[in-house]
NUTILUM-687858 format. One line per field, with one value per atom (N, C-alpha, C): residue in one letter; atom name; x negated, y, z. Coordinates in steps of 0.2 Angstrom, whole numbers, plus 5000, padded with zeros to 4 digits. Atoms other than C-alpha are relative to their C-alpha. Example, Ala and Ser with C-alpha at 12.3 -4.5 7.8 and 13.67 -1.06 7.14 Angstrom:
aa	[a/a/a/s/s/s]
at	[N/CA/C/N/CA/C]
c1	[4996/4938/4996/5004/4932/5004]
c2	[4994/4978/5006/4994/4995/5005]
c3	[5000/5039/5000/4999/5036/5003]
//
This chain:
aa	[m/m/m/l/l/l/v/v/v/e/e/e/n/n/n/k/k/k/i/i/i/r/r/r/k/k/k/h/h/h/l/l/l/g/g/g/l/l/l/s/s/s/g/g/g/h/h/h/l/l/l/s/s/s/a/a/a/y/y/y/i/i/i/r/r/r/k/k/k/c/c/c/s/s/s/s/s/s/s/s/s/r/r/r/a/a/a/t/t/t/e/e/e/t/t/t/s/s/s/q/q/q/l/l/l/p/p/p/v/v/v/r/r/r/k/k/k/s/s/s/a/a/a/d/d/d/s/s/s/s/s/s/k/k/k/m/m/m/k/k/k/l/l/l/f/f/f/v/v/v/v/v/v/l/l/l/v/v/v/c/c/c/v/v/v/l/l/l/a/a/a/g/g/g/c/c/c/l/l/l/a/a/a/e/e/e/k/k/k/p/p/p/r/r/r/p/p/p/c/c/c/k/k/k/s/s/s/p/p/p/p/p/p/l/l/l/l/l/l/t/t/t/g/g/g/a/a/a/l/l/l/t/t/t/v/v/v/s/s/s/t/t/t/q/q/q/n/n/n/e/e/e/k/k/k/l/l/l/w/w/w/v/v/v/y/y/y/a/a/a/k/k/k/y/y/y/l/l/l/y/y/y/d/d/d/a/a/a/w/w/w/g/g/g/q/q/q/r/r/r/v/v/v/r/r/r/l/l/l/m/m/m/e/e/e/l/l/l/g/g/g/n/n/n/y/y/y/q/q/q/n/n/n/k/k/k/s/s/s/f/f/f/t/t/t/y/y/y/d/d/d/a/a/a/l/l/l/l/l/l/l/l/l/f/f/f/r/r/r/e/e/e/a/a/a/a/a/a/m/m/m/y/y/y/e/e/e/i/i/i/d/d/d/d/d/d/k/k/k/a/a/a/r/r/r/t/t/t/c/c/c/k/k/k/k/k/k/k/k/k/p/p/p/l/l/l/k/k/k/a/a/a/d/d/d/f/f/f/h/h/h/p/p/p/m/m/m/e/e/e/i/i/i/p/p/p/i/i/i/n/n/n/s/s/s/t/t/t/l/l/l/v/v/v/g/g/g/q/q/q/a/a/a/v/v/v/l/l/l/g/g/g/s/s/s/s/s/s/s/s/s/g/g/g/p/p/p/g/g/g/e/e/e/g/g/g/l/l/l/l/l/l/v/v/v/n/n/n/t/t/t/w/w/w/t/t/t/g/g/g/n/n/n/l/l/l/p/p/p/g/g/g/n/n/n/t/t/t/g/g/g/k/k/k/y/y/y/l/l/l/t/t/t/t/t/t/f/f/f/t/t/t/e/e/e/f/f/f/g/g/g/c/c/c/i/i/i/p/p/p/v/v/v/n/n/n/t/t/t/m/m/m/y/y/y/q/q/q/t/t/t/q/q/q/e/e/e/y/y/y/g/g/g/w/w/w/m/m/m/v/v/v/t/t/t/g/g/g/f/f/f/f/f/f/n/n/n/n/n/n/v/v/v/v/v/v/g/g/g/i/i/i/s/s/s/d/d/d/p/p/p/g/g/g/q/q/q/l/l/l/n/n/n/p/p/p/p/p/p/d/d/d/f/f/f/c/c/c/p/p/p/t/t/t/e/e/e/m/m/m/t/t/t/s/s/s/n/n/n/g/g/g/e/e/e/k/k/k/p/p/p/e/e/e/d/d/d/f/f/f/t/t/t/s/s/s/l/l/l/f/f/f/f/f/f/k/k/k/l/l/l/q/q/q]
at	[N/CA/C/N/CA/C/N/CA/C/N/CA/C/N/CA/C/N/CA/C/N/CA/C/N/CA/C/N/CA/C/N/CA/C/N/CA/C/N/CA/C/N/CA/C/N/CA/C/N/CA/C/N/CA/C/N/CA/C/N/CA/C/N/CA/C/N/CA/C/N/CA/C/N/CA/C/N/CA/C/N/CA/C/N/CA/C/N/CA/C/N/CA/C/N/CA/C/N/CA/C/N/CA/C/N/CA/C/N/CA/C/N/CA/C/N/CA/C/N/CA/C/N/CA/C/N/CA/C/N/CA/C/N/CA/C/N/CA/C/N/CA/C/N/CA/C/N/CA/C/N/CA/C/N/CA/C/N/CA/C/N/CA/C/N/CA/C/N/CA/C/N/CA/C/N/CA/C/N/CA/C/N/CA/C/N/CA/C/N/CA/C/N/CA/C/N/CA/C/N/CA/C/N/CA/C/N/CA/C/N/CA/C/N/CA/C/N/CA/C/N/CA/C/N/CA/C/N/CA/C/N/CA/C/N/CA/C/N/CA/C/N/CA/C/N/CA/C/N/CA/C/N/CA/C/N/CA/C/N/CA/C/N/CA/C/N/CA/C/N/CA/C/N/CA/C/N/CA/C/N/CA/C/N/CA/C/N/CA/C/N/CA/C/N/CA/C/N/CA/C/N/CA/C/N/CA/C/N/CA/C/N/CA/C/N/CA/C/N/CA/C/N/CA/C/N/CA/C/N/CA/C/N/CA/C/N/CA/C/N/CA/C/N/CA/C/N/CA/C/N/CA/C/N/CA/C/N/CA/C/N/CA/C/N/CA/C/N/CA/C/N/CA/C/N/CA/C/N/CA/C/N/CA/C/N/CA/C/N/CA/C/N/CA/C/N/CA/C/N/CA/C/N/CA/C/N/CA/C/N/CA/C/N/CA/C/N/CA/C/N/CA/C/N/CA/C/N/CA/C/N/CA/C/N/CA/C/N/CA/C/N/CA/C/N/CA/C/N/CA/C/N/CA/C/N/CA/C/N/CA/C/N/CA/C/N/CA/C/N/CA/C/N/CA/C/N/CA/C/N/CA/C/N/CA/C/N/CA/C/N/CA/C/N/CA/C/N/CA/C/N/CA/C/N/CA/C/N/CA/C/N/CA/C/N/CA/C/N/CA/C/N/CA/C/N/CA/C/N/CA/C/N/CA/C/N/CA/C/N/CA/C/N/CA/C/N/CA/C/N/CA/C/N/CA/C/N/CA/C/N/CA/C/N/CA/C/N/CA/C/N/CA/C/N/CA/C/N/CA/C/N/CA/C/N/CA/C/N/CA/C/N/CA/C/N/CA/C/N/CA/C/N/CA/C/N/CA/C/N/CA/C/N/CA/C/N/CA/C/N/CA/C/N/CA/C/N/CA/C/N/CA/C/N/CA/C/N/CA/C/N/CA/C/N/CA/C/N/CA/C/N/CA/C/N/CA/C/N/CA/C/N/CA/C/N/CA/C/N/CA/C/N/CA/C/N/CA/C/N/CA/C/N/CA/C/N/CA/C/N/CA/C/N/CA/C/N/CA/C/N/CA/C/N/CA/C/N/CA/C/N/CA/C/N/CA/C/N/CA/C/N/CA/C/N/CA/C/N/CA/C/N/CA/C/N/CA/C/N/CA/C/N/CA/C/N/CA/C/N/CA/C/N/CA/C/N/CA/C/N/CA/C/N/CA/C/N/CA/C/N/CA/C/N/CA/C/N/CA/C/N/CA/C/N/CA/C/N/CA/C/N/CA/C/N/CA/C/N/CA/C/N/CA/C/N/CA/C/N/CA/C/N/CA/C/N/CA/C/N/CA/C/N/CA/C/N/CA/C/N/CA/C/N/CA/C/N/CA/C/N/CA/C/N/CA/C/N/CA/C/N/CA/C/N/CA/C/N/CA/C/N/CA/C/N/CA/C/N/CA/C/N/CA/C/N/CA/C/N/CA/C/N/CA/C/N/CA/C/N/CA/C/N/CA/C/N/CA/C/N/CA/C]
c1	[4996/5000/4996/5004/4986/4997/5003/4978/5005/4995/4994/5002/4999/4997/4994/5006/4979/5001/4999/4983/5005/4995/4999/4998/5003/4991/4995/5005/4977/5002/4998/4986/5007/4993/5003/5005/4995/5013/5007/4993/5032/5004/4996/5047/5000/5000/5048/4994/5006/5030/5000/5000/5032/5005/4995/5048/4997/5003/5038/4996/5005/5025/5004/4996/5038/5003/4997/5046/4995/5006/5029/4999/5002/5026/5006/4995/5043/5000/5001/5040/4995/5005/5024/5002/4997/5033/5004/4996/5044/4997/5003/5031/4999/5000/5031/4994/5005/5019/5002/4998/5029/4996/5004/5019/5003/4997/5031/5000/5000/5033/4993/5007/5014/4998/5001/5013/5003/4996/5026/4996/5004/5016/4994/5006/5000/5002/4998/5009/5002/4998/5016/4993/5006/4998/4997/5003/4992/5004/4996/5006/4999/5001/5003/4993/5007/4984/5000/4999/4989/5003/4996/5001/4995/5004/4988/4994/5005/4975/5002/4996/4987/5001/4999/4991/4993/5007/4972/4998/5002/4968/5004/4996/4983/4997/5003/4976/4994/5006/4959/5000/5000/4964/5004/4996/4976/4995/5004/4969/5002/4998/4968/5004/4996/4981/5000/4999/4983/5004/4996/4989/5001/5000/4994/4998/5002/4987/5006/4995/4997/5002/4998/5008/4997/5003/5000/4993/5007/4981/4997/5005/4968/4993/5007/4950/4995/5005/4934/4997/5003/4925/4994/5005/4910/5000/5000/4908/4993/5007/4891/5000/5001/4886/4994/5006/4874/4995/5005/4865/4998/5002/4864/5001/4998/4872/5005/4995/4886/5000/4999/4888/5005/4995/4903/5002/4997/4909/5007/4994/4927/5004/4994/4941/5006/4994/4957/5006/4994/4975/5004/4996/4986/5007/4993/5005/5003/4997/5012/5007/4992/5030/5001/4999/5029/4996/5005/5016/4996/5004/5005/4993/5007/4986/4996/5004/4974/4993/5007/4956/4996/5004/4944/4992/5006/4927/4994/5006/4909/4995/5004/4896/4994/5005/4882/5001/4999/4883/4994/5006/4867/4996/5004/4858/5003/4997/4871/5006/4995/4882/5007/4993/4901/5004/4995/4916/5006/4993/4934/5005/4995/4950/5007/4994/4965/5006/4994/4983/5003/4996/4991/5007/4993/5009/5003/4999/5013/5007/4993/5032/5002/4999/5031/4996/5005/5017/4996/5003/5008/4994/5005/4992/4998/5002/4985/4993/5006/4968/5000/4999/4966/4994/5006/4954/5003/4997/4959/4997/5003/4946/5002/4999/4949/5008/4993/4968/5002/4998/4969/5002/4997/4978/5002/4998/4981/5004/4996/4995/4999/5001/4992/5004/4997/5000/4996/5003/4995/5002/4998/4995/4997/5002/4993/5006/4995/5004/4997/5002/5003/4998/5002/4993/4999/5001/4995/4993/5005/4980/5002/4998/4981/4996/5003/4974/5005/4996/4981/5002/4997/4992/4996/5004/4981/4993/5007/4965/4998/5003/4953/4996/5004/4946/4993/5007/4927/4998/5001/4926/5001/4998/4928/4993/5006/4914/5001/5000/4910/4995/5005/4902/4998/5002/4891/4998/5002/4889/5007/4995/4901/4998/5003/4890/5005/4996/4902/5006/4994/4919/4998/5001/4919/4994/5006/4903/5000/5000/4909/5007/4994/4923/5002/4998/4932/5003/4998/4934/5001/4999/4940/4998/5002/4932/5003/4996/4942/4996/5003/4937/5006/4995/4947/4998/5001/4948/5004/4997/4952/5006/4995/4968/4997/5003/4965/4994/5006/4951/4994/5005/4939/4994/5005/4928/5002/4999/4927/5000/5001/4930/4999/5001/4925/5002/4998/4934/5001/5000/4934/5005/4995/4948/4999/5000/4949/5005/4995/4958/5006/4995/4968/5001/4998/4977/5000/5001/4972/4998/5003/4961/4995/5005/4950/4993/5007/4931/4996/5004/4923/5003/4997/4927/4994/5005/4915/5004/4997/4921/4995/5004/4913/5003/4998/4913/4995/5004/4906/4995/5004/4899/4995/5004/4892/4997/5002/4889/5005/4996/4895/5001/4999/4904/5002/4999/4904/5004/4997/4917/5000/5000/4915/5005/4995/4929/4998/5002/4926/5004/4996/4934/5007/4993/4951/5004/4996/4965/5007/4993/4983/5004/4996/4995/4997/5002/4993/5002/4999/4991/5003/4997/4995/5003/4996/5008/5000/5000/5008/4995/5005/4992/5001/4998/5001/5006/4996/5012/4996/5004/5006/5000/5000/5001/5004/4995/5012/4998/5003/5000/4999/5001/5001/5006/4994/5012/5005/4995/5028/5000/5001/5024/4993/5006/5011/4995/5005/4995/5000/4999/4997/4993/5006/4979/4997/5002/4978/4996/5004/4969/5004/4997/4972/5002/4997/4982/4994/5005/4971/5002/4999/4969/4997/5002/4967/4992/5007/4950/4995/5004/4943/4999/5001/4944/4993/5007/4928/4995/5005/4919/5001/4999/4926/4995/5005/4913/5003/4998/4914/4995]
c2	[4994/5000/5006/4994/5012/5001/4999/5009/5003/4997/5012/5007/4993/5028/5005/4996/5034/5001/5000/5029/5005/4995/5039/5007/4993/5054/5003/4998/5054/5001/4999/5052/5003/4997/5060/4996/5005/5045/5002/4999/5047/4996/5004/5040/4993/5008/5022/4997/5003/5019/5000/5000/5025/4995/5005/5015/4993/5007/5000/4999/5001/5003/4999/5002/5004/4993/5007/4988/4995/5005/4979/5001/4999/4986/4997/5003/4980/4992/5007/4963/4997/5003/4961/5001/4999/4967/4994/5006/4952/4993/5006/4940/4995/5006/4923/4995/5005/4908/4996/5005/4900/5002/5000/4897/5004/4996/4904/5008/4993/4921/5003/4997/4923/5000/4999/4920/5006/4994/4933/5006/4995/4945/5001/5000/4941/5003/4998/4944/5007/4993/4961/5004/4997/4966/5001/4999/4962/5004/4995/4971/5007/4993/4986/5002/4998/4986/5001/4999/4984/5007/4994/4999/5006/4995/5010/5001/4999/5006/5003/4997/5011/5007/4993/5027/5004/4996/5032/5000/5000/5027/5005/4995/5038/5007/4993/5053/5001/4999/5051/5001/4999/5049/5006/4994/5064/5006/4994/5078/5006/4993/5096/5003/4996/5107/5008/4993/5126/5002/4999/5134/5007/4993/5150/5000/5000/5156/5002/4998/5159/5008/4993/5175/5006/4996/5183/4998/5002/5184/5006/4995/5194/4997/5002/5193/5005/4996/5200/4998/5001/5201/5004/4996/5206/5000/4999/5213/5002/4998/5213/5000/5000/5216/4998/5003/5208/5006/4995/5225/5004/4997/5229/5007/4994/5245/5001/5000/5241/4994/5005/5232/5003/4998/5232/4995/5004/5225/5003/4998/5226/4996/5003/5221/5000/4999/5217/4997/5002/5214/4999/5002/5205/4997/5002/5204/4999/5002/5195/5001/4999/5196/5008/4993/5215/5004/4998/5217/5006/4995/5227/4998/5002/5227/5006/4995/5237/4998/5002/5238/5006/4995/5246/4998/5002/5247/5004/4996/5252/4997/5003/5250/5005/4996/5257/4999/4999/5263/5004/4996/5268/5003/4998/5269/5006/4995/5280/4997/5003/5275/5003/4997/5277/4996/5004/5272/5002/4999/5271/4995/5003/5266/5001/4999/5263/4995/5004/5256/5000/5001/5250/4997/5002/5249/4999/5001/5241/5001/4999/5241/5008/4993/5260/5003/4997/5262/5006/4995/5272/4997/5001/5272/5005/4995/5281/4999/5000/5286/5003/4998/5287/5001/4998/5295/5000/5000/5290/5005/4995/5300/5007/4993/5316/5001/5000/5312/5003/4997/5316/4994/5005/5307/5003/4998/5308/4994/5005/5299/5001/5000/5295/4995/5006/5285/4994/5007/5267/4997/5003/5261/4993/5007/5242/4996/5005/5227/4996/5004/5216/4993/5007/5200/4996/5004/5187/4996/5004/5177/4993/5007/5161/4998/5003/5150/5000/4999/5155/4993/5007/5140/4998/5002/5140/4999/5001/5138/4993/5006/5124/4998/5003/5113/4999/5001/5114/4994/5006/5101/5002/5000/5097/4999/5001/5099/5001/4999/5099/5006/4995/5115/4998/5003/5110/4993/5007/5092/4995/5005/5077/4994/5005/5067/4998/5001/5069/5005/4996/5077/5007/4993/5096/5003/4997/5098/5002/4998/5102/5002/4997/5111/4998/5002/5103/5006/4994/5116/4998/5001/5116/5007/4994/5128/4999/4999/5134/5005/4995/5144/5002/4997/5154/5006/4994/5169/5006/4994/5187/5002/4998/5195/5004/4997/5201/4997/5003/5189/5005/4995/5203/4997/5003/5190/4994/5007/5174/5001/5000/5171/4993/5007/5157/5001/4998/5156/4993/5005/5144/5001/5000/5140/4993/5006/5127/4995/5005/5111/5000/5000/5112/5007/4994/5128/5005/4996/5136/5007/4994/5149/5002/4998/5160/4999/5000/5157/5005/4995/5166/5001/4999/5173/5004/4996/5179/5001/4999/5188/5006/4996/5198/5007/4993/5217/5003/4997/5228/5005/4995/5241/4997/5002/5230/4993/5007/5213/4995/5004/5199/5003/4998/5204/4994/5006/5192/5002/4998/5193/4993/5005/5182/5001/4999/5179/4996/5004/5174/5003/4998/5175/5000/4999/5172/4997/5002/5170/5000/5000/5165/5005/4996/5179/5007/4993/5198/5002/4999/5202/5007/4993/5221/5002/4998/5223/5008/4993/5242/5003/4997/5244/5000/5000/5240/5005/4994/5256/5006/4993/5274/5003/4996/5283/5006/4995/5296/5007/4994/5310/5000/5001/5304/5004/4996/5315/4995/5004/5309/5001/4999/5317/4999/5001/5313/5006/4994/5324/5002/4997/5336/5004/4997/5340/4998/5001/5334/4993/5007/5317/4995/5006/5302/4995/5005/5288/4995/5005/5275/4993/5007/5257/4996/5004/5243/4998/5001/5238/5005/4995/5255/5002/4999/5255/4997/5002/5245/5004/4995/5259/5007/4994/5273/5003/4997/5285/5006/4995/5297/5006]
c3	[5000/5000/5000/5000/5004/4993/5007/4987/4995/5004/4978/5001/4999/4987/4997/5003/4982/4993/5007/4964/4998/5001/4964/5001/4998/4972/4995/5004/4960/4993/5007/4944/4999/5001/4948/4997/5003/4943/5002/4999/4942/4996/5005/4934/5001/5000/4929/5003/4997/4934/5007/4992/4952/5002/4998/4953/5000/5001/4947/5006/4994/4960/5007/4994/4974/5000/5001/4967/5002/4999/4968/5008/4993/4986/5004/4997/4991/5000/5001/4984/5005/4996/4994/5008/4993/5010/5002/4998/5009/4998/5003/5003/5006/4995/5012/4998/5001/5012/4994/5005/4998/4993/5006/4982/4994/5006/4969/5002/4998/4979/4999/5001/4979/4993/5007/4961/4997/5002/4958/5002/4998/4968/4996/5004/4959/4993/5007/4942/5000/5000/4948/5000/4999/4953/4993/5007/4935/4996/5004/4927/5002/4998/4937/4998/5002/4933/4992/5007/4914/4999/5001/4915/5002/4998/4924/4995/5005/4911/4994/5006/4897/5001/4998/4906/4999/5000/4908/4993/5007/4890/4996/5003/4884/5001/4998/4894/4996/5003/4887/4993/5008/4869/4998/5002/4869/4998/5003/4858/5003/4997/4865/4995/5004/4859/5002/4998/4858/5006/4994/4874/5001/4997/4883/5007/4993/4899/5004/4996/4914/4999/5002/4912/5005/4995/4928/5002/4998/4930/5003/4997/4940/4999/5001/4937/4998/5002/4930/4993/5007/4913/4999/5002/4905/4992/5007/4887/4998/5002/4878/4992/5008/4859/4998/5003/4848/4999/5001/4844/5006/4993/4863/5001/4999/4861/5006/4995/4874/5005/4995/4890/5005/4996/4901/5005/4995/4917/5002/4999/4921/5004/4997/4933/4996/5004/4925/5004/4998/4929/4994/5006/4916/5002/4999/4916/4993/5007/4900/5000/5000/4906/4999/5001/4907/4995/5005/4894/5002/4997/4905/5002/4999/4907/5003/4997/4919/4999/5001/4915/5004/4996/4928/4998/5003/4919/5003/4999/4922/4995/5005/4909/4997/5003/4898/4992/5007/4880/4998/5003/4871/5006/4994/4888/5004/4996/4895/5004/4996/4910/4999/4999/4911/5004/4996/4921/4996/5004/4914/5004/4997/4922/4995/5005/4910/5002/4999/4912/4993/5006/4896/5001/4999/4895/4992/5007/4878/4998/5002/4879/4999/5001/4881/4995/5005/4868/5003/4997/4881/5004/4995/4891/5004/4995/4906/5001/4998/4909/5007/4993/4928/5003/4996/4940/5007/4993/4958/5004/4996/4966/4999/5002/4957/5000/5000/4957/4993/5007/4938/4996/5004/4925/4993/5007/4906/4997/5003/4897/4992/5008/4878/4997/5003/4865/4999/5001/4862/4994/5006/4845/4999/5000/4847/5003/4998/4849/5006/4995/4864/4998/5002/4862/5006/4994/4875/5000/5000/4881/4998/5003/4871/4995/5006/4858/4994/5006/4841/4997/5002/4834/4994/5006/4818/5001/4999/4827/4999/5001/4824/5006/4994/4838/4998/5001/4839/5004/4996/4853/5007/4993/4871/5004/4996/4884/5007/4993/4902/5002/4997/4910/5006/4994/4923/5000/5000/4927/5001/4999/4925/5005/4995/4938/5006/4994/4952/5001/5000/4957/5002/4999/4957/4998/5003/4948/4993/5007/4931/4999/5002/4922/4993/5006/4907/4996/5004/4893/4992/5007/4875/4996/5004/4861/4994/5006/4846/4996/5004/4831/4995/5005/4817/4997/5003/4807/5004/4997/4814/4995/5005/4807/4995/5006/4790/4997/5002/4788/5000/4999/4795/5003/4997/4803/5004/4996/4814/5007/4993/4832/5002/4996/4844/5007/4994/4860/5004/4996/4875/5006/4995/4887/5004/4996/4902/4997/5002/4898/5004/4996/4913/5003/4999/4916/4995/5005/4900/5002/4998/4908/4996/5004/4897/5003/4998/4899/4996/5004/4885/4993/5006/4868/4996/5005/4853/4994/5006/4838/4996/5004/4824/4999/5001/4822/4995/5005/4808/5004/4997/4820/5005/4995/4834/4999/5001/4826/5005/4995/4838/5007/4994/4853/5005/4996/4868/5006/4994/4882/5004/4996/4897/5006/4995/4910/5006/4994/4928/5006/4994/4946/4998/5002/4938/5005/4995/4950/4996/5003/4944/5005/4996/4950/5001/4999/4955/5007/4993/4973/5001/4999/4971/4993/5006/4957/4999/5000/4961/4995/5004/4951/4993/5007/4935/4999/5001/4938/5000/5000/4934/5007/4994/4950/5000/5000/4956/4998/5003/4950/4993/5007/4932/4997/5003/4920/4997/5004/4912/4993/5007/4896/4997/5003/4883/5000/5000/4884/4992/5007/4869/4999/5001/4865/4993/5007/4847/4999/5000/4852/4996/5004/4841/5005/4996/4848/5001/4998/4857/4997/5001/4851/5005/4994/4863/5000/5000/4857/5001/4999/4858/5007/4993/4877/5002/4998/4878/4997/5003/4868/5003/4997/4878/5004/4996/4884/5004/4996/4898/4999]
//
């Protein structure tokens, strides 16, 4: 009984298979010294073993499929470029349900340091440039569609690998790497997500100005502990800033200079 409990806990077995295990357990509980009953119990053990082998073989043979990340994520990321012009570290908050993203960045562009805090509200087509210390805020138009963290359905699987080690429990992370073409066939991308949970690990894509851009994600947590950070502060204006500036594009946030 102890072994079966461990098997169920490890594999998450349910439905008919769990019912079958319970049936086998019940059979052993009423087992007597009679030979036919003992043979029946031995037969049940063999059937259980065969079923478990089939379940494990099916899991190992299943091919990875494109997936979507959890709708609420908090974490950090870094961005670096092939030509070494740009390096960014940022904390991020991601809300796919409300189509809201907050980026709190610090970085270096052409040997010049900068900080930047932006709240993107895609449903409102608006973004806020926020300075909490100075209590200043600008509201600008945002010309970009919301793109959820996901593996595009037309991506091609490059392969599956273990980050770290597969020698022992907890020593490695199973990930899938995918590739495809950027919208408009402007270049290629290569992206890696975890097999379990569909959490982003890193992404590489081509740009004309910077060459390959590499984004690495880490310290990811499912959920948002402070949802208020995805709302404009009370000192932000309700009207768009009318200073003749062009609308901001989502990707341009990584290149914003102070």
